C-alpha positions as CSV (number, residue, x, y, z in Angstrom):
1,X,-12.9,20.2,20.2
2,X,-9.2,20.7,19.5
3,X,-7.9,23.9,21.1
4,X,-7.1,25.8,18.0
5,X,-10.4,24.9,16.3
6,X,-12.3,26.0,19.4
7,X,-10.4,29.3,19.6
8,X,-11.0,30.1,15.9
9,X,-14.7,29.3,16.3
10,X,-14.9,31.6,19.3
11,X,-13.3,34.4,17.4
12,X,-15.5,33.9,14.4
13,X,-18.6,34.2,16.6
14,X,-17.3,37.2,18.5
15,X,-18.0,40.9,17.9
16,X,-14.4,41.8,17.1
17,X,-14.2,43.8,13.9
18,X,-11.1,43.0,11.8
19,X,-9.0,46.0,10.8
20,X,-6.3,43.5,9.7
21,X,-5.6,41.0,7.0
22,X,-6.9,39.0,5.2
23,X,-8.8,41.3,2.9
24,X,-12.0,39.3,3.0
25,X,-12.4,40.5,6.6
26,X,-13.9,37.1,7.6
27,X,-16.9,38.0,5.5
28,X,-17.6,35.4,2.8
29,X,-21.1,36.7,1.7
30,X,-19.9,37.6,-1.8
31,X,-18.0,34.4,-2.4
32,X,-19.2,31.0,-3.4
33,X,-21.6,29.6,-0.7
34,X,-19.4,26.5,-0.3
35,X,-16.5,28.7,0.9
36,X,-18.4,31.1,3.1
37,X,-18.0,29.3,6.4
38,X,-14.2,28.9,5.8
39,X,-13.8,32.6,5.4
40,X,-15.0,33.2,8.9
41,X,-12.2,31.1,10.3
42,X,-9.4,32.5,8.1
43,X,-7.3,34.9,10.1
44,X,-3.7,36.1,10.4
45,X,-1.3,36.3,13.4
46,X,-3.4,38.5,15.7
47,X,-3.4,38.7,19.4
48,X,-4.2,35.5,21.1
49,X,-3.3,33.3,18.1
50,X,0.4,33.0,18.3
51,X,3.0,33.1,15.5
52,X,4.1,29.8,13.8
53,X,7.6,31.1,13.3
54,X,8.1,32.0,16.9
55,X,5.5,30.0,18.7
56,X,5.0,30.7,22.4
57,X,1.3,30.1,23.0
58,X,-1.5,28.1,21.3
59,X,0.6,27.0,18.4
60,X,3.5,26.0,20.7
61,X,1.0,23.8,22.6
62,X,-0.4,22.3,19.5
63,X,3.1,21.4,18.2
64,X,4.1,19.9,21.6
65,X,0.9,17.8,21.5
66,X,2.0,16.5,18.1
67,X,5.5,15.7,19.4
68,X,4.1,13.7,22.3
69,X,1.7,11.8,20.0
70,X,4.5,10.7,17.6
71,X,7.3,10.4,20.2
72,X,9.5,13.2,18.9
73,X,11.6,15.6,20.9
74,X,10.2,18.5,18.8
75,X,7.6,18.8,16.0
76,X,6.9,21.6,13.6
77,X,3.7,22.3,11.8
78,X,4.2,22.6,8.0
79,X,1.7,24.5,5.9
80,X,3.7,24.3,2.7
81,X,3.3,20.5,2.6
82,X,6.1,17.9,3.0
83,X,8.0,19.7,0.3
84,X,8.8,22.6,2.6
85,X,9.9,20.2,5.3
86,X,12.1,18.2,3.0
87,X,13.8,21.4,1.6
88,X,14.3,22.6,5.2
89,X,15.7,19.3,6.4
90,X,18.2,19.1,3.5
91,X,19.4,22.7,4.3
92,X,19.8,21.8,7.9
93,X,21.8,18.6,7.5
94,X,24.1,19.5,4.6
95,X,26.6,22.3,3.9
96,X,26.5,24.2,0.6
97,X,28.4,22.2,-2.0
98,X,28.5,19.1,0.2
99,X,27.4,15.6,-0.5
100,X,24.1,13.8,0.1
101,X,23.4,10.1,0.1
102,X,19.8,9.6,-1.1
103,X,17.5,7.0,-2.4
104,X,17.1,7.2,-6.2
105,X,13.4,6.8,-5.7
106,X,13.0,10.0,-3.7
107,X,10.4,12.6,-4.5
108,X,11.4,15.4,-6.8
109,X,11.5,17.8,-3.8
110,X,14.6,16.0,-2.6
111,X,16.3,16.7,-5.9
112,X,15.2,20.3,-5.7
113,X,16.8,20.5,-2.3
114,X,20.0,19.1,-3.7
115,X,19.9,21.7,-6.4
116,X,19.4,24.6,-4.0
117,X,22.3,23.4,-1.8
118,X,24.5,22.7,-4.8
119,X,25.1,19.2,-3.6
120,X,27.0,16.3,-5.1
121,X,24.6,13.4,-4.9
122,X,25.3,9.7,-4.3
123,X,22.4,7.3,-4.9
124,X,21.0,4.3,-3.1
125,X,19.2,2.1,-5.6
126,X,16.3,0.1,-4.0
127,X,15.7,-3.6,-4.8
128,X,13.2,-4.4,-7.5
129,X,10.2,-6.3,-6.4
130,X,8.4,-8.4,-9.0
131,X,4.7,-9.1,-8.6
132,X,2.4,-11.3,-10.6
133,X,4.6,-14.4,-10.2
134,X,3.9,-17.3,-8.0
135,X,4.2,-16.4,-4.3
136,X,4.0,-12.7,-4.6
137,X,0.2,-12.2,-4.8
138,X,-1.9,-12.0,-1.7
139,X,-5.1,-12.7,-3.5
140,X,-6.4,-13.5,-7.0
141,X,-4.7,-16.6,-8.1
142,X,-1.4,-18.3,-7.2
143,X,-0.1,-19.4,-10.6
144,X,0.2,-16.3,-12.8
145,X,2.8,-17.7,-15.1
146,X,4.1,-14.3,-16.1
147,X,5.4,-11.2,-14.4
148,X,2.8,-8.4,-14.2
149,X,5.3,-5.8,-13.2
150,X,8.0,-4.5,-10.9
151,X,7.9,-2.0,-8.1
152,X,10.7,-0.1,-6.3
153,X,11.4,-2.0,-3.1
154,X,13.3,-1.1,0.1
155,X,16.7,0.3,0.5
156,X,19.1,-2.3,1.8
157,X,20.9,-1.3,4.9
158,X,24.1,-2.9,3.5
159,X,24.1,-0.5,0.6
160,X,24.0,2.4,3.1
161,X,27.0,1.0,5.0
162,X,28.9,0.5,1.7
163,X,28.4,4.0,0.5
164,X,29.3,5.6,3.8
165,X,32.4,3.6,4.1
166,X,33.5,4.4,0.5
167,X,32.5,8.1,0.6
168,X,33.4,9.7,3.9
169,X,32.5,13.2,2.7
170,X,28.8,12.3,2.7
171,X,27.1,14.7,5.0
172,X,23.7,13.0,5.5
173,X,21.5,10.2,4.4
174,X,17.9,10.6,3.1
175,X,15.5,7.8,2.2
176,X,11.9,7.4,1.4
177,X,10.0,5.0,3.5
178,X,7.2,4.0,2.9
179,X,7.4,4.2,-0.9
180,X,4.3,5.2,-2.9
181,X,3.3,1.5,-3.1
182,X,3.8,1.0,0.7
183,X,7.2,-0.7,0.8
184,X,9.0,0.0,4.1
185,X,12.7,0.0,4.6
186,X,14.5,-1.2,7.8
187,X,14.8,2.3,9.2
188,X,16.1,1.0,12.6
189,X,19.1,-0.7,10.9
190,X,19.8,2.2,8.5
191,X,19.6,4.7,11.4
192,X,22.1,2.7,13.4
193,X,24.5,2.5,10.5
194,X,24.2,6.2,9.7
195,X,24.8,7.1,13.4
196,X,27.8,4.9,13.6
197,X,29.4,7.1,10.9
198,X,28.2,10.2,12.6
199,X,25.7,11.1,9.9
200,X,22.0,12.2,10.4
201,X,19.3,10.2,8.8
202,X,16.3,12.0,7.2
203,X,13.3,9.9,6.4
204,X,10.6,11.1,4.0
205,X,7.8,9.3,5.6
206,X,5.2,11.5,3.9
207,X,2.9,8.5,3.2
208,X,3.3,7.0,6.7
209,X,1.7,9.6,9.0
210,X,-0.6,6.9,10.3
211,X,2.4,4.6,11.3
212,X,2.9,3.7,14.9
213,X,-0.7,3.9,16.1
214,X,-1.7,0.3,15.5
215,X,0.3,-2.9,15.7
216,X,-1.1,-4.0,12.3
217,X,0.8,-1.1,10.6
218,X,4.6,-0.4,10.5
219,X,6.2,1.5,13.3
220,X,7.0,5.2,12.7
221,X,10.5,6.2,11.7
222,X,10.3,8.7,14.6
223,X,10.6,5.9,17.0
224,X,13.1,3.9,15.0
225,X,16.0,6.3,15.3
226,X,15.7,8.7,12.4
227,X,16.9,12.2,13.2
228,X,14.3,14.1,11.0
229,X,11.0,12.6,9.8
230,X,8.6,14.3,7.6
231,X,4.9,13.4,7.5
232,X,2.2,14.5,5.1
233,X,-0.9,14.5,7.3
234,X,-3.2,14.9,4.3
235,X,-2.1,11.8,2.5
236,X,-3.4,9.1,4.9
237,X,-5.0,11.0,7.8
238,X,-8.1,13.4,8.0
239,X,-6.3,16.6,7.4
240,X,-6.5,19.2,4.6
241,X,-4.3,19.2,1.6
242,X,-0.9,20.9,2.2
243,X,-0.7,20.0,5.9
244,X,2.4,18.2,7.2
245,X,4.7,17.7,10.2
246,X,8.4,17.7,10.6
247,X,9.8,15.8,13.7
248,X,13.3,16.0,15.0
249,X,15.3,13.9,17.5
250,X,18.9,13.6,18.7
251,X,21.9,15.9,18.6
252,X,23.0,15.4,15.0
253,X,20.7,18.2,13.7
254,X,21.4,21.8,14.3
255,X,18.0,23.0,15.5
256,X,18.6,26.7,15.0
257,X,19.7,26.0,11.4
258,X,16.6,23.8,10.8
259,X,14.3,26.6,12.1
260,X,16.1,29.1,9.9
261,X,15.3,27.0,6.8
262,X,11.7,26.5,8.0
263,X,11.3,30.2,8.0
264,X,12.8,30.4,4.5
265,X,10.7,27.7,2.9
266,X,7.4,28.3,4.7
267,X,5.1,31.2,4.1
268,X,5.3,34.1,6.6
269,X,1.5,34.1,6.6
270,X,0.5,30.5,7.5
271,X,-3.1,29.5,7.1
272,X,-4.9,29.1,10.4
273,X,-7.5,27.1,8.5
274,X,-4.8,24.6,7.6
275,X,-3.3,24.6,11.1
276,X,-6.8,24.1,12.6
277,X,-7.2,21.1,10.3
278,X,-4.0,19.7,11.6
279,X,-5.1,20.2,15.2
280,X,-8.4,18.5,14.5
281,X,-6.6,15.6,12.8
282,X,-4.3,15.0,15.6
283,X,-7.1,15.0,18.1
284,X,-8.9,12.3,16.0
285,X,-5.8,10.2,15.9
286,X,-5.2,10.5,19.6
287,X,-8.8,9.6,20.6
288,X,-9.9,7.2,17.9
289,X,-6.8,6.3,15.8
290,X,-6.4,2.7,16.9
291,X,-10.1,1.9,16.4
292,X,-10.3,3.6,13.0
293,X,-7.1,1.8,11.8
294,X,-8.5,-1.5,13.1
295,X,-11.7,-0.9,11.1
296,X,-9.6,-0.1,8.0
297,X,-7.6,-3.3,8.5
298,X,-10.8,-5.4,8.6
299,X,-12.2,-3.6,5.6
300,X,-8.9,-4.3,3.7
301,X,-9.2,-8.0,4.6
302,X,-12.8,-8.0,3.4
303,X,-11.8,-6.3,0.2
304,X,-9.2,-8.9,-0.5
305,X,-11.6,-11.7,0.4
306,X,-14.0,-10.6,-2.3
307,X,-11.2,-10.8,-4.9
308,X,-9.9,-14.3,-4.1
309,X,-12.0,-16.0,-6.8
310,X,-10.6,-13.6,-9.5
311,X,-8.5,-15.2,-12.3
312,X,-6.8,-12.1,-13.7
313,X,-6.6,-9.6,-10.9
314,X,-3.2,-9.4,-9.1
315,X,-2.8,-7.6,-5.7
316,X,0.7,-6.6,-4.6
317,X,1.6,-7.0,-1.0
318,X,5.1,-5.7,-0.2
319,X,5.8,-8.1,2.7
320,X,5.3,-11.1,0.6
321,X,7.6,-10.0,-2.1
322,X,11.1,-9.8,-0.8
323,X,11.8,-11.2,2.7
324,X,14.3,-9.3,4.7
325,X,13.7,-6.0,3.0
326,X,9.9,-5.3,2.9
327,X,9.2,-6.9,6.3
328,X,5.9,-5.3,6.9
329,X,4.1,-3.3,4.1
330,X,1.5,-0.6,4.5
331,X,-2.0,-1.9,3.9
332,X,-3.2,1.6,3.1
333,X,-1.7,1.1,-0.3
334,X,-3.9,-1.1,-2.6
335,X,-1.8,-1.8,-5.7
336,X,-3.7,-3.8,-8.3
337,X,-2.8,-5.0,-11.8
338,X,-3.9,-7.5,-14.4
339,X,-2.1,-10.7,-14.8
340,X,0.2,-10.9,-17.8
341,X,-0.4,-7.2,-18.6
342,X,-3.6,-8.0,-20.5
343,X,-4.5,-4.4,-19.5
344,X,-1.9,-1.7,-18.8
345,X,-2.2,0.3,-15.6
346,X,-3.5,3.3,-17.6
347,X,-6.2,1.2,-19.2
348,X,-7.4,-0.2,-15.9
349,X,-7.3,3.3,-14.4
350,X,-9.4,4.6,-17.2
351,X,-12.0,1.8,-17.0
352,X,-12.4,2.3,-13.2
353,X,-12.8,6.0,-13.6
354,X,-15.0,6.1,-16.7
355,X,-17.2,3.1,-16.2
356,X,-17.3,2.7,-12.4
357,X,-16.8,6.3,-11.2
358,X,-13.8,5.2,-9.1
359,X,-10.9,7.7,-9.1
360,X,-7.7,6.0,-8.3
361,X,-4.6,7.8,-6.9
362,X,-2.4,7.0,-9.9
363,X,-1.7,4.8,-12.9
364,X,1.7,3.2,-13.5
365,X,2.9,1.1,-16.3
366,X,1.4,-2.2,-15.1
367,X,-0.8,-1.3,-12.2
368,X,-3.1,1.2,-10.5
369,X,-2.8,2.4,-7.0
370,X,-5.7,3.2,-4.6
371,X,-5.0,4.9,-1.2
372,X,-7.1,3.5,1.6
373,X,-7.4,5.6,4.8
374,X,-9.1,5.4,8.1
375,X,-11.8,7.7,6.7
376,X,-12.8,5.3,3.9
377,X,-16.4,4.0,4.0
378,X,-17.4,0.4,3.6
379,X,-19.6,1.2,0.6
380,X,-16.6,2.7,-1.2
381,X,-14.5,-0.4,-0.6
382,X,-17.4,-2.6,-1.7
383,X,-17.8,-0.5,-4.9
384,X,-14.1,-1.0,-5.7
385,X,-14.3,-4.8,-5.0
386,X,-17.4,-5.2,-7.2
387,X,-15.8,-3.3,-10.0
388,X,-12.7,-5.4,-10.0
389,X,-14.7,-8.6,-9.8
390,X,-16.7,-7.5,-12.8
391,X,-13.6,-6.4,-14.8
392,X,-12.0,-9.8,-14.0
393,X,-15.0,-11.6,-15.4
394,X,-14.9,-9.4,-18.6
395,X,-11.2,-10.0,-19.4
396,X,-12.1,-12.4,-22.2
397,X,-14.3,-9.7,-23.8
398,X,-11.5,-7.1,-23.4
399,X,-9.0,-9.3,-25.2
400,X,-11.3,-9.8,-28.1
401,X,-11.9,-6.1,-28.4
402,X,-8.4,-4.8,-28.1
403,X,-8.9,-2.6,-31.2
404,X,-11.8,-0.7,-29.6
405,X,-11.4,3.1,-29.2
406,X,-9.4,4.3,-26.1
407,X,-12.5,6.2,-25.2
408,X,-13.9,2.9,-24.0
409,X,-10.9,2.3,-21.9
410,X,-9.3,-0.3,-24.2
411,X,-6.1,0.3,-26.0
412,X,-5.2,-0.8,-29.5
413,X,-3.0,-3.7,-30.2
414,X,-0.1,-1.3,-30.9
415,X,-0.4,0.2,-27.4
416,X,-0.6,-3.2,-25.7
417,X,2.4,-4.5,-27.6
418,X,4.6,-1.5,-27.0
419,X,8.1,-2.1,-25.4
420,X,7.8,-2.3,-21.6
421,X,10.5,-1.3,-19.2
422,X,10.6,-2.0,-15.5
423,X,7.5,-0.1,-14.3
424,X,8.3,3.1,-12.4
425,X,11.6,1.8,-11.1
426,X,14.6,4.0,-11.7
427,X,17.7,2.3,-12.8
428,X,21.2,3.8,-12.8
429,X,21.9,6.6,-15.3
430,X,25.3,7.9,-16.3
431,X,25.9,11.1,-14.2
432,X,27.8,13.6,-16.3
433,X,27.6,16.6,-13.9
434,X,25.8,17.6,-10.7
435,X,22.2,18.7,-10.9
436,X,22.9,22.3,-9.9
437,X,25.4,22.7,-12.8
438,X,23.3,21.1,-15.5
439,X,20.1,23.0,-14.5
440,X,21.7,26.3,-15.3
441,X,23.7,25.5,-18.4
442,X,22.8,26.5,-21.9
443,X,20.0,24.3,-23.2
444,X,18.0,23.3,-26.2
445,X,14.8,21.4,-27.1
446,X,14.9,18.2,-29.2
447,X,12.4,15.5,-30.0
448,X,12.3,12.6,-27.5
449,X,13.3,10.2,-30.3
450,X,16.6,12.0,-30.7
451,X,17.5,12.0,-27.0
452,X,19.8,9.0,-26.9
453,X,23.3,9.9,-25.5
454,X,22.2,13.5,-24.8
455,X,22.4,15.0,-21.3
456,X,19.1,16.0,-19.7
457,X,18.7,19.6,-18.5
458,X,15.4,18.8,-16.8
459,X,13.7,16.4,-14.4
460,X,11.6,13.9,-16.3
461,X,9.1,11.9,-14.2
462,X,5.6,10.4,-13.9
463,X,3.3,12.4,-11.7
464,X,2.2,11.0,-9.4
465,X,4.5,9.9,-7.8
466,X,7.1,12.5,-8.9
467,X,10.2,10.2,-8.9
468,X,12.6,11.2,-11.6
469,X,13.3,8.9,-14.5
470,X,16.1,11.3,-15.5
471,X,17.6,14.2,-13.5
472,X,19.5,17.2,-14.9
473,X,23.1,16.2,-15.7
474,X,22.3,12.6,-16.6
475,X,23.0,11.0,-20.0
476,X,20.0,9.2,-21.5
477,X,20.6,5.9,-23.2
478,X,18.4,4.0,-25.7
479,X,16.5,2.1,-22.9
480,X,15.6,5.3,-21.1
481,X,14.3,6.9,-24.3
482,X,12.2,3.9,-25.1
483,X,10.8,4.0,-21.6
484,X,9.8,7.6,-21.9
485,X,8.3,6.9,-25.3
486,X,6.4,3.9,-23.9
487,X,4.9,6.0,-21.1
488,X,3.9,8.6,-23.6
489,X,2.3,6.0,-25.8
490,X,0.2,4.6,-23.0
491,X,-1.1,8.0,-22.0
492,X,0.7,8.3,-18.7
493,X,1.4,11.8,-17.5
494,X,5.1,12.4,-18.2
495,X,6.2,15.7,-16.7
496,X,9.3,17.6,-17.7
497,X,8.6,17.4,-21.4
498,X,7.7,20.5,-23.4
499,X,5.1,19.6,-26.1
500,X,6.7,16.2,-26.6
501,X,10.3,17.6,-26.6
502,X,13.2,17.0,-24.3
503,X,15.2,19.8,-22.7
504,X,18.9,18.9,-23.0
505,X,22.3,20.6,-22.7
506,X,23.2,22.4,-25.8
507,X,25.8,20.5,-27.9
508,X,29.2,22.1,-28.2
């Protein structure tokens, strides 16, 4: 048993009476039965259990174990999720009012960090990867005839070099790799370029906590030269929601400054239940990680094999889409769409959930995304494969019944024929002012239809994945407004709107 888990169990079973927080006193008899056992493990920083913000004992040893496992010089436990790590990393590598070079497809927490640090932002725009055309599908047909959709690809190292050369006041570089769909950038090359200009590289590798433990998966950014790497353990590994790690290497990051921000952005009362979950997770990875990842790899191959006879199902594999950028994709991301957009992503998502009791991770414009992990069971994978095969065989019926009620998972002709933009990919918007200025200026609400040429005062994004379509301070053009309206029409969750209205800067 992992050391922290073992010590918590010993304390739970001991005769110590708790005259300390938390208020439930490790006694869950009045709460829901499902929570009762957890209450017995939930403690605060008492003698023998260390303090996360100045670890010298058991938590220090647990973090050192994590560092050894990932190959980092130092690793910090995060109990406020990757978000706390990203905010801390940005604070550590930039000066107030400085400039950050970041991928436009970064998570909203990166934008929040830029706001808090009052940063000027320069963007790296990833390549667009088309799927559903000949040569880009791993299974399910080789002659699709039409593009099913586009996905944000990798950040080109050359674009990083160009920006750093043209904008010497950039303080740091921050990219997301892998993307939500499993596309991996060439972190080794990007790190070498950033270091040549004396800039630290931060990699939001939240979805890649399993990287580096099996040759069939990409290598971790920790071992590829990144200065700070953030991992969400709970996304692809057996750890509880809200658990994450921050790794640091090299001499370009001020460690004291980083720790200061970690104290700011993390709770002063970290959950020992969450930290025990991290400890247990790391022990599983250390002992059985390779074998479990190998089993997952074989199950993924079996899943794809069952879909090879499909005529309409399209599976996106990043490494087959754009050679030189997405060299090796993450097979934990199973991205599936319907050829020629005969069903939108939201329609396919609804059918899988309502008819087959399969809850996908997310629906995008032209595809759905399932996250596969080393804890998936074969019966679950088989259930997904069988559902997709059945849906593929019913596509003729679906097309005949387009006008059926959305309750049955099928949209009307109007929904299917709505204007489509480029999936979830963010294209360049006109930047009128920095995020931190626009966020705090006088604002007003207007209908989305009237948003063309207005300057946004809010982040607008689909969630998941939380990548802004529009950031505060950016002017919205007709194409962007149509994109937002299209997402709303298809039932996707567009966050940042208020009862269908846009928050914009007040007109003079």
